[in-house]
C-alpha positions in Angstrom: 35.3 8.4 38.0 37.5 7.2 40.8 36.8 10.4 42.7 33.1 9.6 42.7 33.5 6.2 44.3 32.8 5.6 48.0 35.9 4.1 49.8 35.4 0.9 51.7 37.7 -0.4 54.3 39.7 -3.5 53.4 38.9 -6.6 55.3 42.1 -7.8 56.8 40.7 -11.3 57.2 40.6 -11.5 53.3 43.8 -9.9 52.1 44.0 -9.0 48.4 45.3 -11.8 46.3 48.6 -11.5 44.6 50.1 -13.2 41.6 49.4 -13.5 37.9 45.6 -13.7 38.3 45.4 -10.5 40.3 47.7 -8.7 37.9 45.6 -9.7 34.9 42.4 -8.6 36.7 44.0 -5.4 37.8 45.3 -4.5 34.3 42.0 -5.4 32.8 40.2 -3.1 35.3 42.6 -0.2 34.6 42.1 -0.7 30.8 38.4 -0.7 31.3 38.6 2.5 33.4 40.7 4.3 30.8 38.6 3.0 27.8 35.1 3.3 29.3 35.4 6.2 31.8 38.5 8.3 31.4 38.5 8.7 27.5 34.7 9.4 27.2 35.0 11.9 30.1 38.0 13.6 28.5 36.3 13.8 25.1 33.1 15.3 26.6 35.2 17.9 28.5 37.3 18.9 25.5 34.2 19.4 23.2 32.1 22.4 24.2 28.4 21.5 24.8 29.3 17.8 24.3 26.3 16.8 26.4 23.9 18.6 24.1 25.6 17.2 20.9 25.5 13.7 22.3 21.8 14.0 23.3 20.8 15.4 19.9 22.9 12.8 18.1 21.4 9.9 20.0 17.9 11.2 19.4 18.6 11.8 15.7 19.8 8.2 15.2 16.7 6.7 16.9 14.2 9.1 15.1 15.9 8.4 11.8 15.7 4.7 12.4 12.0 5.2 13.2 11.5 7.2 10.0 13.1 4.5 7.9 11.0 1.9 9.6 8.0 4.1 8.8 9.0 4.1 5.1 9.2 0.3 5.2 5.7 0.2 6.8 4.4 2.4 4.0 5.7 -0.1 1.4 4.2 -2.9 3.4 0.8 -1.2 3.6 1.0 -0.5 -0.1 1.6 -4.2 -0.7 -1.3 -5.1 1.6 -3.6 -2.7 -0.3 -2.5 -4.3 -3.6 -3.4 -7.7 -2.1 -6.9 -6.4 -1.2 -7.3 -5.0 -4.7 -6.5 -8.5 -6.1 -9.0 -10.0 -3.7 -11.7 -7.4 -4.6 -11.1 -8.0 -8.3 -11.5 -11.7 -7.8 -14.8 -11.3 -5.9 -16.1 -8.6 -8.2 -15.5 -10.8 -11.2 -18.1 -13.2 -9.9 -15.8 -16.0 -8.7 -17.2 -18.4 -6.1 -16.0 -17.7 -2.5 -16.1 -20.7 -0.1 -16.1 -20.7 3.7 -12.5 -21.9 3.7 -11.6 -18.9 1.4 -13.1 -16.6 4.0 -11.3 -18.4 6.8 -8.0 -18.2 4.9 -8.6 -14.5 4.2 -9.2 -13.9 7.9 -5.9 -15.5 8.8 -4.2 -13.5 6.1 -5.6 -10.3 7.6 -4.3 -11.4 11.0 -0.8 -12.0 9.6 -0.8 -8.6 8.0 -2.1 -7.1 11.2 0.7 -8.8 13.2 3.2 -7.4 10.8 1.9 -3.8 11.1 1.3 -4.1 14.9 4.9 -5.4 15.5 6.2 -2.6 13.3 4.2 -0.1 15.2 5.5 -1.5 18.5 9.1 -1.2 17.3 8.5 2.3 16.0 7.0 3.5 19.3 9.8 1.8 21.2 12.4 3.7 19.0 10.5 6.9 19.7 10.4 6.4 23.4 14.0 5.2 23.8 15.1 8.1 21.6 13.4 10.6 23.9 14.5 8.7 27.0 18.1 9.2 25.8 17.4 12.8 25.2 16.1 13.2 28.8 18.8 11.1 30.4 16.7 7.9 30.7 14.3 8.9 33.5 12.2 5.6 33.3 15.3 3.5 33.8 16.3 5.7 36.7 12.9 5.2 38.3 13.4 1.5 38.1 16.9 1.7 39.8 16.2 4.5 42.2 12.4 5.0 42.8 11.7 8.7 43.7 10.2 9.4 47.1 7.0 11.4 47.2 8.1 13.2 50.4 9.9 16.6 50.3 10.3 19.1 47.5 11.2 17.7 44.1 14.3 18.6 42.2 14.2 19.6 38.5 14.4 16.8 36.0 17.7 16.5 34.2 17.6 16.9 30.5 19.9 17.6 27.6 19.2 21.4 27.6 19.7 22.3 31.3 22.1 19.5 32.3 24.4 20.5 35.1 28.1 20.8 34.4 30.6 18.2 35.6 31.6 20.4 38.5 28.1 20.5 40.0 28.2 19.2 43.6 26.0 16.2 44.1 22.9 16.9 46.1 23.0 14.9 49.3 19.2 15.4 50.0 18.0 14.3 46.6 14.2 13.4 46.5 15.3 10.0 45.2 17.1 9.3 48.4 15.9 6.0 49.7 14.3 6.2 53.1 13.5 2.5 53.4 15.2 0.5 56.1 18.1 -1.6 54.8 17.1 -5.3 54.8 13.4 -4.5 54.6 11.2 -6.2 52.1 11.1 -3.1 49.8 14.9 -2.8 49.9 15.3 -6.5 49.0 12.9 -6.1 46.1 14.8 -3.1 44.8 18.1 -5.0 45.1 16.6 -8.0 43.3 15.3 -5.7 40.6 18.7 -4.0 40.2 20.4 -7.4 39.8 17.9 -8.3 37.1 18.7 -5.1 35.3 22.4 -6.0 35.6 22.1 -9.5 34.3 19.2 -9.1 31.9 21.1 -7.0 29.2 24.2 -9.2 29.2 22.2 -12.4 28.9 20.3 -11.0 25.9 23.6 -10.0 24.3 25.0 -13.5 24.9 22.1 -15.2 23.3 22.1 -12.9 20.2 25.8 -13.1 19.9 25.8 -16.9 20.1 23.5 -16.9 17.1 25.7 -14.6 15.1 28.9 -16.3 16.1 28.1 -20.0 16.2 26.0 -20.3 13.0 28.8 -19.0 10.8 31.3 -21.2 12.7 29.3 -24.3 12.0 29.0 -23.4 8.3 32.7 -22.6 8.0 33.5 -26.0 9.5 31.1 -27.7 7.1 29.0 -29.1 9.9 25.7 -27.3 9.2 24.8 -24.3 7.1 21.6 -22.2 7.3 19.7 -22.5 4.0 16.9 -20.0 4.7 17.1 -17.3 2.0 16.0 -14.4 4.2 18.6 -15.4 6.9 21.6 -15.8 4.6 22.8 -12.3 5.6 22.9 -13.4 9.2 24.5 -16.7 8.5 27.4 -15.3 6.4 30.0 -13.8 8.7 31.4 -11.6 5.9 28.1 -10.0 4.9 27.4 -6.4 5.8 24.4 -7.3 8.0 26.4 -9.8 10.0 29.3 -7.5 10.4 27.2 -4.6 11.6 25.2 -6.8 13.9 28.5 -7.9 15.5 29.7 -4.4 15.7 26.4 -3.3 17.4 26.7 -6.2 19.8 30.3 -5.1 20.5 29.1 -1.6 21.2 26.4 -3.1 23.5 29.1 -5.0 25.3 31.2 -1.8 25.7 28.2 0.0 27.1 27.3 -2.8 29.5 30.9 -2.9 30.7 30.9 0.8 31.1 27.9 0.6 33.4 29.5 -2.3 35.3 32.6 -0.2 35.8 30.5 2.7 36.9 28.6 0.6 39.6 31.7 -1.4 40.7 34.8 0.8 40.3 37.0 -1.7 42.0 35.4 -4.8 40.6 38.8 -6.5 39.9 39.4 -6.8 43.6 36.2 -8.6 44.2 36.8 -10.7 41.1 40.3 -11.7 42.3 39.1 -12.6 45.8 36.1 -14.6 44.5 38.1 -16.4 41.8 40.8 -17.4 44.3 38.3 -19.5 46.3 37.9 -22.1 43.6 40.4 -23.6 41.1 37.7 -23.6 38.4 37.0 -19.9 38.9 40.7 -19.2 39.0 41.2 -21.1 35.7 38.3 -19.3 34.0 39.3 -15.9 35.2 42.9 -16.4 34.3 42.1 -17.8 30.8 39.7 -14.9 30.3 41.8 -12.0 31.2 45.3 -13.2 30.6 44.5 -14.8 27.2 41.6 -12.9 25.8 43.0 -9.5 26.8 46.2 -9.6 24.7 44.5 -11.3 21.8 41.7 -8.7 21.8 44.2 -5.8 21.8 46.1 -7.3 18.9 43.0 -8.0 16.9 41.6 -4.5 17.6 44.8 -3.0 16.2 44.6 -5.2 13.2 41.0 -4.2 12.6 41.8 -0.5 13.0 44.8 -0.5 10.6 43.6 -3.0 8.1 42.0 -0.4 5.8 45.2 1.6 5.7 47.8 -1.2 5.2 45.5 -3.6 3.3 46.1 -6.8 5.2 45.0 -9.9 3.3 43.0 -12.7 4.8 46.1 -14.4 6.2 47.2 -11.2 7.8 43.8 -10.6 9.4 43.8 -14.1 10.9 47.4 -14.2 12.0 46.5 -13.3 15.6 44.3 -16.3 15.9 47.0 -18.7 14.7 48.6 -18.6 18.1 45.4 -19.6 19.8 43.4 -21.9 17.5 45.6 -22.8 14.5 43.4 -25.9 13.8 40.3 -23.7 13.2 42.2 -21.4 10.8 43.5 -24.4 8.9 39.9 -25.7 8.6 39.0 -22.5 6.8 37.3 -20.5 9.6 37.3 -16.8 8.5 38.5 -13.9 10.5 35.0 -12.5 10.7 33.8 -15.7 12.3 36.6 -15.7 14.8 35.8 -12.1 15.7 32.2 -13.2 16.6 33.6 -16.0 18.7 36.0 -13.6 20.5 33.1 -11.2 21.3 31.0 -14.1 22.6 33.8 -15.3 24.9 34.2 -11.8 26.3 30.5 -11.6 27.0 30.6 -15.0 28.8 33.7 -13.9 30.7 32.1 -10.7 31.9 28.9 -12.4 32.8 30.8 -14.9 35.0 32.9 -12.0 36.5 29.7 -10.1 37.4 28.4 -13.2 39.1 31.6 -13.4 41.2 31.6 -9.6 41.9 28.1 -9.6 43.2 29.1 -12.3 45.7 32.0 -10.2 46.9 30.2 -6.9 46.5 31.8 -5.2 49.5 35.3 -5.4 47.9 34.2 -3.7 44.7 33.5 -0.2 46.1 29.9 -0.6 45.1 28.5 2.9 44.5 25.1 2.5 46.1 24.2 6.1 45.7 25.2 6.4 42.0 21.6 6.2 40.9 20.3 8.7 43.4 22.9 11.4 42.8 21.9 13.7 39.9 25.4 14.7 38.7 26.7 11.1 38.8 23.7 9.9 36.9 24.2 12.6 34.3 27.9 11.7 33.9 27.0 8.1 33.5 24.4 8.7 30.8 26.7 11.0 28.8 29.4 8.4 28.8 26.8 5.8 27.7 25.8 7.9 24.7 29.4 8.7 23.9 30.2 5.0 23.9 27.9 4.5 20.9 28.4 7.7 18.9 32.2 7.7 19.0 32.6 4.1 17.7 30.0 4.8 15.1 32.0 7.8 13.8 35.3 5.8 14.0 33.7 3.1 11.9 32.7 5.6 9.3 36.0 7.4 9.1 37.9 4.1 9.1 36.1 3.1 5.9 36.1 6.6 4.4 39.9 6.9 4.7 40.5 3.5 3.3 41.5 3.3 -0.4 40.0 -0.2 -0.5 36.6 0.9 0.8 35.6 4.5 0.1 32.7 6.7 0.9 29.9 4.5 -0.3 31.2 1.5 1.5 31.6 3.5 4.8 28.2 5.1 4.3 26.5 1.7 3.8 28.0 0.4 6.9 26.9 3.5 8.8 23.3 3.2 7.6 23.1 -0.5 8.6 24.6 0.3 12.0 22.2 3.1 12.7 19.4 0.7 12.0 20.7 -2.4 13.8 21.9 -0.7 17.0 18.5 0.9 17.8 16.7 -2.3 17.1 19.2 -4.1 19.4 18.7 -1.6 22.2 14.9 -2.1 21.8 15.4 -5.8 22.0 17.5 -5.6 25.1 15.2 -3.0 26.7 12.1 -5.1 26.1 13.6 -8.5 27.0 15.0 -7.0 30.3 11.5 -5.7 31.1 9.9 -9.0 30.3 12.6 -10.8 32.4 11.7 -8.6 35.4 8.0 -8.7 35.0 7.9 -12.5 34.5 10.1 -13.3 37.5 7.2 -15.2 39.1 6.6 -17.4 36.1 8.2 -20.8 36.1 10.7 -21.2 33.2 9.5 -24.7 32.0 5.9 -23.4 31.8 7.1 -20.4 29.9 9.1 -22.5 27.4 6.2 -24.8 26.8 4.0 -21.8 26.1 6.6 -20.3 23.7 6.9 -23.7 21.9 3.2 -24.1 21.5 2.8 -20.5 20.3 5.5 -21.1 17.7 3.6 -24.1 16.2 0.3 -22.1 16.3 2.0 -19.2 14.3 3.2 -21.8 11.7 -0.3 -23.1 11.4 -1.8 -19.6 10.9 0.7 -18.8 8.2 0.1 -22.1 6.5 -3.7 -21.5 6.4 -3.1 -18.0 5.1 -0.9 -19.3 2.3 2.1 -17.2 3.4 5.2 -19.6 3.5 7.7 -16.8 4.3 9.6 -17.6 7.5 9.8 -14.0 8.5 6.0 -13.8 8.6 5.9 -16.8 10.9 8.5 -15.2 13.2 6.5 -12.0 13.4 3.2 -13.8 14.2 5.0 -15.7 16.9 6.5 -12.5 18.3 3.0 -10.9 18.3 1.5 -13.8 20.1 4.3 -13.9 22.6 4.0 -10.2 23.3 0.3 -10.7 24.0 1.1 -13.7 26.3 3.7 -11.7 28.2 1.4 -8.7 28.6 -1.2 -11.0 30.2 1.2 -13.0 32.3 3.4 -10.2 33.6 3.0 -8.5 37.0 3.4 -4.7 37.6 6.9 -3.5 38.3 7.8 -2.2 41.7 7.8 1.3 40.4 4.5 1.1 38.5 3.0 3.8 40.8 5.5 6.2 39.3 5.0 5.3 35.7 2.4 8.0 35.0 4.4 10.8 36.5 7.5 9.6 34.7 5.7 9.7 31.3 4.2 13.1 32.1 7.6 14.4 33.1 9.2 12.9 29.9 6.5 14.6 27.8 7.0 17.9 29.5 10.8 17.7 29.1 11.9 19.5 25.9 8.3 20.4 25.3 8.9 22.5 22.2 11.2 20.0 20.4 9.0 17.1 21.3 5.9 19.0 20.2 7.3 19.7 16.8 8.3 16.1 16.4 4.8 15.0 17.4 3.3 17.4 14.9 5.6 16.1 12.2 4.6 12.5 13.1 0.9 13.4 12.8 1.4 15.1 9.5 3.3 12.0 8.3 0.5 9.7 9.4 -2.0 11.9 7.7 0.0 11.7 4.4 0.3 7.9 4.8 -3.5 7.7 5.2 -4.1 9.9 2.2 -1.7 7.8 0.1 -3.3 4.6 1.1 -6.8 6.0 0.4 -5.7 7.2 -3.1 -4.1 3.8 -3.8 -7.2 2.0 -2.7 -9.5 4.2 -4.6 -7.6 3.9 -7.9 -7.2 0.2 -7.4 -10.9 -0.4 -6.8 -11.9 1.9 -9.6 -9.5 0.2 -11.9 -11.0 -3.2 -11.0 -14.5 -2.0 -11.6 -13.5 -0.2 -14.8 -11.7 -3.3 -16.1 -14.5 -5.8 -15.3 -17.4 -3.6 -16.5 -15.4 -2.1 -19.5 -16.4 1.4 -18.4 -14.4 3.3 -20.9 -15.7 6.4 -22.8 -16.7 5.9 -26.4 -14.9 9.1 -27.5 -11.3 8.3 -28.3 -8.6 9.7 -26.1 -6.5 10.5 -29.1 -7.3 11.0 -32.8 -5.3 12.0 -35.9 -6.3 14.1 -38.9 -4.2 13.8 -42.0 -5.1 17.1 -43.7 -2.6 16.5 -46.6 0.4 14.5 -47.6 2.7 17.1 -45.9 0.7 17.8 -42.7 -0.7 15.9 -39.8 -2.8 17.1 -36.8 -3.1 15.1 -33.6 -5.6 15.8 -30.9 -4.5 14.3 -27.6 -6.5 14.9 -24.4 -6.4 18.7 -23.8 -3.7 19.3 -26.4 -3.7 19.7 -30.2 -0.5 19.6 -32.3 0.1 20.0 -36.0 3.1 18.9 -37.9 4.1 20.0 -41.4 6.9 19.1 -43.8 7.3 22.7 -44.9 7.5 26.1 -43.1 3.7 26.7 -43.2 3.5 26.4 -39.4 6.4 28.8 -38.7 10.1 28.4 -38.1 10.1 30.1 -34.7 12.9 32.5 -33.6 15.9 32.9 -35.7 19.3 31.7 -34.6 17.7 29.3 -32.2 20.2 27.2 -30.3 20.7 23.5 -31.2 20.6 20.8 -28.7 23.5 18.3 -28.4 21.3 15.5 -29.5 20.2 17.2 -32.7 23.1 16.0 -34.8 23.1 12.5 -33.4 21.5 9.3 -34.5 20.7 6.7 -31.9 20.6 3.2 -33.3 19.8 4.4 -36.8 17.0 6.9 -35.8 16.8 10.5 -34.7 15.3 11.4 -31.3 12.3 13.0 -33.0 11.7 9.7 -34.8 11.4 7.9 -31.5 9.1 10.7 -30.3 6.7 10.2 -33.2 6.8 6.4 -32.5 6.0 7.0 -28.9 3.1 9.2 -30.0 1.8 6.3 -32.2 1.7 4.0 -29.2 -1.1 6.1 -27.6 -3.5 4.9 -30.3 -5.5 1.9 -29.2 -6.5 -0.1 -32.4 -3.8 -1.7 -34.5 -5.3 0.0 -37.6 -5.0 3.4 -36.0 -1.4 2.6 -34.9 -0.5 1.6 -38.4 -2.2 4.7 -39.9 -0.3 6.9 -37.5 3.0 5.3 -38.4 2.2 5.7 -42.1 1.3 9.3 -41.6 4.4 10.1 -39.6 6.8 8.1 -41.8 5.3 8.0 -45.3 6.9 5.6 -47.8 9.2 4.2 -45.1 7.8 0.7 -45.1 7.4 0.5 -41.3 5.1 -2.2 -40.1 3.2 -2.5 -36.8 3.2 -6.1 -35.5 -0.4 -6.9 -34.5 -1.0 -7.9 -30.9 -2.4 -11.2 -29.9 -6.2 -11.2 -30.2 -7.9 -10.3 -26.9 -4.6 -9.1 -25.4 -4.9 -5.6 -24.0 -1.4 -4.6 -25.1 -0.2 -1.2 -24.0 2.8 -1.1 -26.3 3.4 -1.3 -30.0 6.1 -3.2 -31.9 7.3 -1.3 -35.0 9.5 -3.0 -37.5 11.9 -0.5 -39.1 13.7 -2.0 -42.0 15.3 -5.4 -41.8 17.5 -5.0 -38.8 15.7 -2.7 -36.3 12.6 -3.1 -34.1 11.3 -0.3 -31.9 9.0 -1.2 -29.0 7.1 2.0 -28.1 5.3 1.9 -24.7 2.2 3.9 -24.2 2.1 6.4 -21.3 -0.6 7.2 -18.9 -4.1 6.9 -20.5 -6.3 9.7 -19.4 -9.3 7.5 -18.9 -7.7 4.5 -17.2 -7.5 4.4 -13.4 -5.1 1.4 -13.6 -2.5 3.7 -15.2 -2.7 6.1 -12.4 -2.5 3.2 -9.9 0.6 2.0 -11.8 2.2 5.4 -11.6 1.9 5.4 -7.8 3.1 1.8 -7.4 6.2 2.1 -9.5 7.5 5.2 -7.8 6.4 4.7 -4.2 10.0 3.9 -3.0 11.7 7.0 -4.4 8.9 9.3 -3.2 9.3 7.8 0.3 13.0 8.3 0.2 12.6 11.9 -1.0 10.2 12.6 1.9 12.7 11.1 4.4 15.5 13.3 2.9 13.3 16.3 3.6 13.2 15.4 7.3 16.6 13.9 7.8 19.5 15.8 6.2 21.8 12.8 6.2 19.5 11.0 3.7 20.2 13.8 1.2 23.9 12.8 1.0 23.2 9.1 0.4 25.2 7.9 -2.6 23.4 6.0 -5.4 25.0 2.8 -4.0 23.6 3.5 -0.6 20.1 4.2 -1.9 20.2 1.0 -4.0 21.2 -1.0 -0.9 18.3 0.5 1.1 15.7 -0.2 -1.6 17.1 -3.7 -2.2 17.0 -4.4 1.6 13.4 -3.1 1.7 12.4 -5.6 -1.0 14.1 -8.4 0.8 12.4 -7.6 4.1 9.0 -7.4 2.5 9.6 -10.7 0.8 10.7 -12.2 4.2 7.6 -10.9 5.9 5.3 -12.4 3.2 4.0 -9.1 1.9 2.6 -9.7 -1.6 4.0 -7.7 -4.5 1.7 -8.0 -7.6 3.4 -7.9 -10.9 4.1 -4.5 -12.5 3.0 -3.7 -16.0 6.6 -3.9 -17.2 6.4 -7.6 -16.4 4.3 -8.1 -19.5 6.8 -6.2 -21.7 9.7 -8.2 -20.4 7.8 -11.5 -21.0 6.9 -10.3 -24.5 10.5 -9.6 -25.4 11.7 -12.9 -23.9 9.0 -14.8 -25.7 9.9 -13.2 -29.0 13.7 -13.7 -28.5 14.0 -16.1 -31.4 12.0 -13.9 -33.8 14.0 -10.8 -32.7 17.4 -12.5 -32.5 18.7 -10.9 -35.8 17.2 -7.5 -35.1 18.3 -4.6 -32.9 15.6 -4.0 -30.3 15.2 -0.4 -29.0 12.7 0.7 -26.4 11.0 4.0 -26.3 8.1 5.7 -24.6 6.7 8.8 -22.9 5.8 9.5 -19.3 4.8 6.2 -17.6 5.7 4.5 -20.9 9.1 6.1 -20.7 9.7 4.8 -17.2 8.5 1.3 -18.1 10.8 1.4 -21.2 13.8 2.5 -19.1 13.2 -0.3 -16.6 12.5 -3.0 -19.1 15.6 -2.0 -21.2 17.8 -2.1 -18.1 16.5 -5.5 -17.1 16.9 -7.1 -20.6 20.1 -5.1 -21.6 18.6 -3.2 -24.5 18.9 0.4 -25.6 16.2 2.9 -24.8 15.1 6.5 -25.7 12.6 7.9 -23.2 10.7 11.2 -23.2 9.7 13.0 -20.0 9.8 9.8 -17.8 9.9 9.8 -14.1 13.4 9.0 -12.9 14.4 5.3 -12.7 18.0 5.6 -11.3 16.9 4.6 -7.7 13.7 2.6 -8.6 15.6 0.1 -10.7 17.0 -1.6 -7.6 13.6 -3.0 -6.6 13.0 -4.3 -10.2 16.5 -5.9 -10.3 15.7 -7.7 -7.0 12.6 -9.1 -8.6 13.4 -9.7 -12.3 17.3 -10.0 -12.2 18.4 -11.4 -8.9 21.8 -12.1 -10.3 22.3 -8.4 -10.7 20.9 -7.1 -7.5 21.9 -3.5 -6.6 23.4 -3.1 -10.1 21.8 0.3 -10.4 24.4 1.4 -13.0 22.4 -0.7 -15.5 20.3 2.5 -16.2 23.5 4.2 -17.5 23.9 1.7 -20.3 22.5 2.6 -23.7 20.0 5.0 -22.2 18.9 8.4 -23.7 16.4 10.6 -21.8 14.8 13.8 -23.0 13.2 15.9 -20.2 11.7 19.4 -20.1 13.1 22.0 -17.7 9.7 22.7 -16.1 8.3 19.2 -16.2 7.2 18.3 -12.7 6.9 14.6 -13.5 10.4 14.3 -14.7 11.9 16.1 -11.7 9.9 15.1 -8.6 10.1 11.3 -8.9 13.5 9.8 -8.6 16.6 10.9 -10.6 17.8 10.2 -14.1 20.7 8.2 -15.4 22.5 7.7 -18.7 22.6 10.4 -21.4 20.1 13.1 -20.3 19.2 16.0 -22.6 17.3 18.8 -20.9 15.2 21.0 -23.3 13.2 24.2 -22.8 9.5 24.4 -22.5 8.0 26.8 -25.0 4.5 26.7 -23.4 5.4 27.3 -19.8 3.4 30.6 -19.9 0.2 28.6 -20.5 0.3 25.7 -18.1 3.0 23.4 -16.7 1.2 20.3 -17.9 2.2 21.3 -21.4 5.9 20.9 -20.5 5.2 17.2 -19.9 3.2 16.5 -23.1 5.0 14.5 -25.7 3.8 16.6 -28.6 5.3 19.8 -27.0 8.6 17.9 -26.5 8.7 16.7 -30.1 7.7 20.1 -31.4 10.5 21.7 -29.4 13.0 19.3 -30.7 11.9 19.8 -34.3 12.3 23.6 -33.9 15.7 23.3 -32.3 17.0 20.6 -34.7 16.5 22.2 -38.1 18.1 20.2 -40.9 18.4 17.0 -38.9 18.4 13.7 -40.6 15.0 12.5 -39.4 12.8 9.8 -41.0 9.6 11.7 -40.5 10.7 14.9 -42.4 8.6 17.4 -40.4 10.1 20.9 -40.7 7.6 22.9 -38.6 5.0 22.3 -36.0 2.5 24.1 -33.8 1.4 23.1 -30.3 -1.6 24.5 -28.5 -4.3 23.8 -25.9 -7.5 22.4 -27.3 -9.7 20.2 -25.2 -12.3 19.3 -27.8 -11.8 15.5 -27.2 -12.4 15.9 -23.5 -15.4 18.2 -24.1 -16.9 15.8 -26.5 -16.5 12.9 -24.1 -18.1 14.9 -21.2 -20.9 16.0 -23.5 -21.6 12.4 -24.5 -21.5 11.2 -20.9 -24.0 13.9 -19.9 -26.1 13.4 -23.0 -25.9 17.0 -24.1 -25.0 18.3 -27.6 -21.5 19.3 -28.5 -20.7 21.3 -31.6 -17.2 22.7 -31.0 -14.5 23.6 -28.6 -15.2 27.3 -28.0 -16.1 28.9 -24.6 -19.7 29.3 -25.9 -20.0 25.6 -26.4 -18.6 25.0 -22.9 -21.2 27.3 -21.5 -23.9 25.5 -23.4 -22.8 22.2 -21.9 -22.8 23.6 -18.4 -26.2 25.1 -18.9 -27.6 21.9 -20.3 -26.2 19.9 -17.3 -27.0 22.5 -14.6 -29.5 20.1 -12.9 -26.9 17.4 -12.6 -24.3 19.8 -11.3 -26.8 21.2 -8.8 -27.8 17.8 -7.5 -24.2 16.8 -7.1 -23.4 20.0 -5.2 -26.4 19.5 -2.9 -25.3 16.0 -2.1 -21.7 17.2 -1.3 -23.1 20.0 0.9 -25.4 17.7 2.9 -22.5 15.2 3.4 -20.2 17.9 4.6 -22.9 19.2 7.0 -23.5 15.8 8.5 -19.8 15.2 8.9 -19.4 18.6 10.6 -22.0 17.7 13.2 -20.7 14.1 13.6 -24.1 12.7 12.4 -22.4 10.2 10.1 -21.6 6.8 11.5 
């Protein structure tokens, strides 16, 4: 980098200062040169195509951060849709709505709009900065070196056709400034460049002061932050605070690197400027002669702590020489690290102020922003200064026996989210600082204060007390205020061409990303539409009691030894003899066949789960008596008027089984619940499809991410209506005295199995689930809500958990993963339809055939499972008011012929609607 500097003659009237101060400044400058210029350049030259790897890596980090932000926005939108459904249900039920209710609802909508709008702004900023880094930051270069419209234009630098390090700088670059030195335009450019120099470091100082001083005040017992959603920021030892400090340290490194790039001999100017005042001399001497050695020693301690396992005293030993009183008072090493970083920021801010005054002694590279090869070298080093420390942080934790892979991966995930957000903050604040340069600071502070109180009033009217929501509303109002008060930048005339050039750069890669973004937005819109449709339909169905009269499930006890169950489109028969066939000979036995779980066989739990599908208590008791004759099992009646979706079965004196019903074919609320409970794992699965690094997330990392999402949603005031499992948990807790002397076991199928798994993990009870969606990842959000003392304890799903899944069951494999003891069985009806692999009767039938001679309570020895949709046919026939006599194809044809006029009218309406939409005649 020294070879790229422009030599400046020394002024003999101001000889270079000698002595301890100059030695400290000189050594600091050389250390900066080696750390921020020589080593990054050496690494990029040793690694082939390093510029492309760095560009792709930087883009990947920002796009992944945007994707994870998008996942959070999907959850936020889902919560907002749930809130709308609650409001719709309230209005549809006939409740009175006052004008104040409408006003409060309007303010609530604005709060939600502010949340989504700020999230959108952050996502777009991540997108733009990611592609800016991929194209070597053309917009920033336009601010520092405005291109001249005269003469032929040179090709834009990008990560694919970047010139090599040996390319000779072009002396006649189209960016060469032709303005007269000292002119008004030149002065404006210089002023803008100074703002770009001071703006980022000032933002870093303000943010670092928050992360450094708040924990210090708390450690000293002076004042502690008691806001729940900010506890992670106030605690210096928390992962969020540590990664924020590390991101700020990287930001400081990158700013220092740019400072070193612009002023290669800055230490000469700093020495001369500091020598003119004893205060400056004292500050510079204390900064470089004291902070330098302490920082080097602390950096070595940080690097080798994982390998040698230094305790708290060992990690703070370096500070005992400087501030022993603070260490004695109980200030942690993490807090002192934050103070050390803050002092370095203040020191460099002061040094930059002195260097600018003595700029001629610093070898100021005026043409650095106009020369293509120098700009490329600078941007490569900038990206290297982020990616290399990020990898060092990961391998430091990965190689440590006290940390491990999950710990290092969690740190890496948080860092790759915090650093892009920090860069967006610095980018936006610097832009606002430049564009508001004509606005008086007192006036701006008054406007910011008034806006903060207005945002609090809005949130209070909306009934959203979350502090994060108030902060977001304030940020949204401030952004609108700044947009209206700002003036165009000096290079605003080039903004359109810059954006066009950026879009044209890497056209194929960017086009594919844009296509992926549009597909993702389409899927999000479809998801929200389905959620809204099921929610509204469920509200209407619940209020109007629009349920078919034909039962969803019915049982026929042909004899004492055989039972037939018709369930939706399935029909299954069970016999206590071999009348229904034994199946193939020498059939393999499953591992669970010879096991009893809490006194019952798995097939016993399967029959109890089947009994839960019956609605009336009498039908449930009849099913239990038919499945378990002469066993004395009793169904505990539900509270009158309570639409209970589970059944409590008392087995003997010491065992109670709570069987949870799965998805009811006719209930829209059940489908809505399916979507709500497994939104998070589906979003994570989609992210892993786009971002390969998400696929290697450990369970601990996934639990941390899901838990953090719930905390952020809570901080933003996004409502989260209760899940159905809340009622099950409340029921068990309310019956704790009655069930104290009994073993309680949960069971269920499909949605009921998932609810049973979650409820059992939350109340520490055993569970046997059949064909449930996975609950290994989803349990984290339920732990955050129902068991805050066990947050991220995802291993709870391993405890006393037995899961039976079919090998071709889509529901069991596409949503989340499974935990505990998992028995995978075959699907004997896969040749008919995959839905059969998910049906409970098929699963139980399969287990009965494979578990011959097992000690089951039901005693069934053979079974038959087949497709028979007579219940559905009868229900459709009744709704259409047509006769129904059986379940054959002739009967189906009769139904269709009888209802042909209804079908024709419906088809005509759909055709006309499609025609109007095609010609855009619909509003």
